[in-house]
N, C-alpha and C positions, 0 to 999 in steps of 0.2 A: 532857525531853530528856536524855541519858546524859553523863556527865562526858568520856566519850572524845569524843562528836561535839561538845561545846562547846569541848573543847583543842583539836579539828582546825580547827573555823570560828575560833577565837581565833587560832591560828597562820596560816593563812591570811590573814585580816584584818591581822593585823600586818605579814607579808611584803609584800603589796601596799602598805601604808602606808610601809614601809621602800625599796620600790623607787620609789616616787612622788617622794620625798623626794631618793632619790640621783639621780633623772634631774633634777630640780628643780635641785640642787646643780650638777650638770655642766654646766649653761648658764651658771654663773658664773665670771668669772675670780677667780683668787686675790685680787686686789686688791679684788673686788666684794664676795667674801665676808668679808674681814678688815674692811672699812669699816664692816660691819654691826655689828660688835663695839665699835665707839666712834670712828667716823671716820677720816680720813688721819692724823690724830694717832695713830692705832694703830701705825704703823708709820714715819710720818714726824715729824720734829721740827717743832713748830708748823705741821703740815700740809703742808709744802714738801718735795720730794726735797732730800737733801744733795748736794753735788757730788760726791764719793768713793763715796757707798752704804754707808759704815762705819756710819754711825748705824743704817740700815735693817736692815743685818747683824746687828747687835746686838739689834734688837727681835724678829728672827727667832728668834735664838738664846734669848732671856729666855722665850720661850713653849715654842719647839720642841727645845732644847738644841743643845750643841755638834755640829758634824760629828764629831768624836772619839767622842761619846756616841752616833751613830747606828748603823745598820746598815753593813755591809760596803761598800755602794755609796758611802756618804758619807764614812766615816773616811780612805781614802787622799787625799782633796780638802781634808783639815783643813789649814788654814794657806796652801792656795794660791788657793781659790774662795770666794766669798759665794753665798750661797743664789741670788739674782737671776742668778747666772751660768748656772744650769740650769733655774731655775724660773719666769723670767720674768713676775714676779706681776700685771703689767698685760695679760698677752697668754694666759698659760696659763689654762687652764680648771681648775677645782676637780675631783680626782680622775683628771687626767691625768698619767700619768707620762712624764718628760723621756726621750727617747733619748740615747744617749752617743755618737751620730756627729757631733756637731759638733766632738768633740775626737779620738775614737777612731774609727778605721777598720776595726775587727775583728767589727763586728757586734753588740757588747755593747749591751744595753738596763738601763736601771735597773730595780730590782724595786719 
């Protein structure tokens, strides 16, 4: 087989593999995805939710960075919102982009 044909076959196989794992991950909630990395303790102190969500918010930031360090959709909310206010980790699916219409009525969507 020629190198060009092998490269094409490899690229096609890789694309199929990536699409199948992405569709599998999309069926998981954010919580299910994160629990695979270390249990409920990954986000919750002693595996139990805190009363105010502050501990969980700190855990989000320890891996993903602060809102001020993120893209333009996140920066304006720094100091006002916690990640779970928009991302609802036990309900939202992996890869799901939250809409902004819960708080904004001008048709904005998160990117």
